Every structure is written in structure tokens, then in C-alpha cells.
C-alpha positions in Angstrom: 230.4 183.5 73.6 233.2 181.7 75.4 233.9 180.0 78.7 237.2 178.7 80.0 237.7 175.7 82.2 240.6 174.1 84.1 241.6 172.2 87.2 243.6 173.4 90.2 245.3 171.2 92.7 244.5 172.1 96.3 246.4 169.8 98.7 244.6 166.8 100.2 241.5 165.8 102.1 240.5 162.8 104.2 237.7 160.8 102.7 236.4 157.6 104.4 239.6 157.4 106.4 241.9 157.8 103.4 244.0 160.8 102.4 243.1 161.8 98.8 244.3 164.7 96.5 241.9 167.6 96.4 241.2 169.2 93.1 239.2 172.3 92.1 237.2 172.4 88.8 236.6 175.9 87.7 234.6 177.3 84.8 234.5 181.0 84.1 232.2 182.8 81.6 234.3 185.1 79.4 232.1 188.2 79.3 230.7 188.3 82.8 233.5 186.5 84.7 230.7 184.5 86.4 232.3 181.5 88.2 231.2 178.0 88.7 233.5 175.7 90.8 233.4 172.3 92.5 235.9 170.4 94.6 236.6 166.7 93.7 239.0 164.0 94.5 239.5 163.1 90.9 240.3 164.8 87.6 239.4 161.7 85.5 237.0 162.0 82.6 233.8 161.0 84.6 234.6 163.8 87.2 235.3 166.3 84.4 232.0 165.5 82.6 230.1 165.6 85.9 231.5 169.0 86.8 230.9 170.3 83.2 227.3 169.1 83.3 226.7 170.9 86.7 228.4 174.0 85.4 226.3 174.3 82.2 223.1 173.4 84.1 223.9 176.2 86.5 225.1 179.0 84.2 224.0 177.9 80.7 226.1 176.7 77.7 228.6 179.0 76.0 229.1 178.8 72.2 232.8 178.0 72.8 234.6 176.2 75.5 238.4 176.8 75.9 240.3 174.1 77.7 243.8 173.5 78.6 245.4 170.5 77.0 244.2 168.3 79.8 244.4 164.6 78.8 240.7 164.1 79.8 239.7 166.3 76.8 242.6 166.5 74.4 244.3 163.2 73.3 246.7 165.0 71.0 247.5 168.6 70.0 249.6 168.6 66.9 251.7 171.3 65.4 249.5 173.7 63.4 246.7 173.5 65.9 245.1 170.2 64.9 243.5 168.6 67.9 242.4 165.0 68.4 239.7 165.2 71.1 238.7 162.5 73.6 235.5 161.1 72.0 233.4 161.2 75.2 234.4 164.8 75.9 233.6 165.8 72.3 230.3 164.0 72.5 229.4 165.9 75.6 230.3 169.3 74.0 228.2 168.3 70.9 225.3 167.4 73.2 225.4 170.8 74.8 225.9 172.6 71.5 229.3 174.2 72.3 232.5 174.0 70.3 235.6 173.0 72.2 238.9 174.8 71.6 242.3 173.7 73.0 244.7 176.3 74.2 248.0 176.2 72.3 250.6 174.3 74.4 252.8 176.5 76.6 250.8 179.6 75.9 249.1 180.4 79.3 248.1 183.9 78.3 245.4 182.5 76.0 243.5 181.1 79.1 244.2 184.0 81.4 240.7 184.3 82.7 240.6 180.8 84.0 244.2 180.9 85.4 243.3 184.0 87.4 239.9 182.4 88.5 241.6 179.3 89.9 244.1 181.4 91.8 241.4 183.7 93.1 239.4 180.8 94.5 242.5 179.2 96.1 243.5 182.5 97.7 240.2 184.0 98.6 238.1 181.0 99.4 240.2 178.1 100.5 243.0 179.6 102.6 242.3 179.2 106.3 238.9 177.5 105.8 237.8 174.6 107.9 235.2 172.0 106.8 234.0 168.6 107.8 234.3 166.8 104.5 234.0 167.2 100.7 230.2 167.8 100.8 230.6 170.5 103.4 233.4 172.1 101.5 231.3 172.2 98.3 228.3 173.6 100.1 230.5 176.4 101.6 232.0 177.0 98.1 228.5 177.3 96.5 227.4 179.7 99.2 230.6 181.8 98.8 230.3 182.0 95.0 226.7 183.4 95.4 227.5 185.7 98.3 231.1 186.9 97.5 232.8 185.9 94.3 230.0 186.5 91.8 228.8 189.8 93.4 232.1 191.5 94.0 233.3 194.3 91.7 235.6 192.4 89.3 239.1 193.9 89.0 239.3 193.7 85.2 235.7 194.6 84.2 235.0 197.1 87.0 231.5 195.5 87.3 229.9 192.7 89.3 229.9 189.4 87.5 226.3 188.9 88.4 225.3 192.1 86.7 227.2 191.3 83.5 225.8 187.8 83.6 222.2 189.3 83.3 223.4 190.7 79.9 225.2 187.5 78.9 222.4 185.0 79.8 220.5 185.6 76.5 223.6 184.5 74.5 224.0 181.3 76.4 222.2 178.0 75.5 219.6 177.1 78.1 220.0 173.4 79.1 216.4 173.0 80.0 215.5 172.2 76.4 218.2 169.6 76.0 217.6 165.8 76.5 219.3 164.4 79.6 222.9 163.4 79.1 
């Protein structure tokens, strides 16, 4: 039914001789706890939309997408829960057929699955890892998600995310039938 997404800041990386901030995009499916993640050097809207596209093409589209109040998605979150969305972000969600929800400001418990997911990736994958560049880092991350993160017994569910994902897949929207975005 729901996925949560967020960014994590992960220090810096050298790209073409320049030092750039390193960010981690993470999306977690609510039921299975299946993770999709990608490192980037930007959190701007094009990077968010690119990562979101890759995530839903890999895992499928949830009915609901819970986001933090990131400025790339939420232009304004008024008292009473009214949200003014970034038009391009909202268009992307409408294209995929999912409904975005913004977490209430200063209420981190609402998005606990993603907060723990970001922390887990930083601790369990990134610490002590060496890599030759951004492409190598993302290749290692993709392999690690398949071989470790999504096949471990999850602490909360007591089951492997991959096994629960098999049950969840039928409730996700398959992107193969959607026009290219």
C-alpha cells in the first residue's frame, strides 16, 4: 500500500577532480521492507525524479508515497495538513498512479520505516567501504541490496523482505504498462 522515501547525507566524494556532497536516496516498501537505494551528488528535483523512476521500475508502484517535507516535493505544508506540492513531483506521482502524502512537520515517528532504512544503509553498507567512484559505489550498493539487505531476516517483521515482497508484488502497480515518463 505505502512506500516511504527520503534522502540521507553521506559525506563527500570526488567526481572529476572536484569534491561533492554524497547523498543517499532510499525508498522502502511498507509491508515487505524491501529497499531500493541509490547514491547521488544532488538532491535537486531532477535527481529525485530520476531516483524515484528507477525505484518504481525496480520494485513497482505503491498506492501511497510518504515523503518528508523535502523542498523538491513539498512547496508548502500549512497548518491543518494542507500541502502545496511541487508540480513536477505531483505530475510524476500522477503518472505512476500513486498518491503522495507529506509527513507532518517535526513528527519523525510517522516515517520511521524510512528513517531506520537510511540509518541501516549508512551503518551496514557504507561504513568502511572503498570504491573507485560513484558508478562503482552504486554497483556495489545494488549487489549488496540483492545479496544482503533484502534477504536478511528483518528485525521488525521477523521475515526476509524478499519473501514478504513476493506477497506484496500483486498489490503494486507494474510500470511495464505505463507510457515512458
